[in-house]
N, C-alpha and C positions, 0 to 999 in steps of 0.2 A: 342791704342795698341802700346807697345814697339817693335821695330823690330831690332834685332841684325843683323848688316851688316858685310858682309865679302867681300874681295877683293880676288878673286881666278882665276886660269886658268882652263878652261874646254876644253875637247875634243869635236869634233863634234859627233852627235848622229844621226844615220840613222832613218828616220821617213817615215811613210806612211801618206799622207796628201791629204786634198782637199784645193786647192788654191782658193781664192776669194777676191773681194773687198767688204767690209762689213762696212756699217755705224756703229759708236760706239753703237748707241741705239739698233741695231739688234744683237750685239754680245751675249747676254744672250740667244737668241733663236738659233743663228747659231752655236755656239760652241757645245752644246750637240748633236744637229742634225748631224753636221759633224763628230764628234767623233763616233757617232752610225753607221753612213755609213761607216766609215773607219774600225771599228771593224768588221762590217759584211764582207767587202772586205777581211780583214785579215784572217778570218775563212774560207771563201770560197777559198781563194788562199793557204790556209794551211801554212801561213808564220810561220816559227818557233820562239818561245819565244817572243811574242809580250809583250810590256811593258806598261808604263803609258801613259795617254792621254796627249797631248801637244797642246799649241796654240802659234804660233810664229808671232809677229807683226813686219812687215818689214818696215813700214814707218807711218807717221801721216795721211795718206790719206786712210787708212783702208785696206791696202794689208795684208792679213793673210793666214797662212797655219795652218790648224787644223787637228790633227789626233792622231797618237800614235807612240811610239818608236817601232822599229823593229830590229831584230838581224843583218840583212844584206841587201844589195841592192836588188831590185827586179824590175820586169817589171809591171808597173801599167796598168791602163786603161784610158778611156777618163775622168773620174772624180777623181780616186785616183792615185796619183803619188808618186814616190820615191823622197825624199828629205833629208835634214839634218838640225838639229839644229846647229847654228854656233859654232865654237870653238874659243878660244882666252881668253883675260882677261876680267872678268865680275865682276860686283858687284851684289851680291845676298842676298836674305833673305827668310825666310819662313813665310808665312801668315797662321794662324790658325783661321778658322772661315768661315762663309758663303761666297760664291763665289762674291756676290754683294758688298763685302767690299775688295776684292783683290786690287782695285785701291789704297787702302791706303798703300800697301806695295810698289807699284811702286813710289808713291809720297815719301815714306821714302827714297827709293833708290836715287831718283833724288835729294832730299835735301841733302843727305849724300855726293853725289858726288860734288855738288856745294860747300859744306863746306870743302871738302878735296882736291879741285883742280883737280877733274877728270871730263872729258867730255864724255857724253854717245853719243853712235853712232846713236841712234834713233831706233836700233833693240833691241826688248826684247822678252821674252818668259815666259811661265808658264809651269810647269810640275805638273800635278795633281796626288795627292796620290791615290792609289788603294782604291776604295770605301769600306768602312767598315759599316756594318749594324748599328752599334752603333751612326754613324753619322746621321741617320734618327731622333734620339732623342736628340742629343747634336751636334748641328751644329758648336760649338766652337771648335771641334776636327778635322774638315775637313782641310786637309793639302794641301797647294799650294806652291810650290817653284817657286820664281819669280827671273829672271835673266835680267840684262841689260848689252849688250855688250859695252865695252869702245871703243872710238876712238883708232885707231892704234897709234896715237901719244902718248897716255897715256899708252899703253899696254906694 
């Protein structure tokens, strides 16, 4: 798949998340479960204007924050906490297709950065498109936006 790469500046986005340490092989189970739990919290707390689901990868050791965009900071509980997706200079692309192939977009970004003299910070995230019923029949339309935060020296 061809991935058009962009270098842009983004603002932080407030999120409702579950923080955890998750081995790579468990992410396909953890992410949907955490998104569901966060969405249940958002509804029960009546948080205004919830947005798309997110997964923030904080390091290579499996530290993640999974949840959803929210309109404003809030008080969480012992499981769901208020956080933010980072702001700053990022390299981004969009993956269209099944989730199990999103890693190809991450690889494309890292390859692009190496070829263009940029250094990634090790922090990356995904923002998942709002589910459309047509995706059940055609997974090639599933949208996932992928972001890699650059080191501040290249920002």
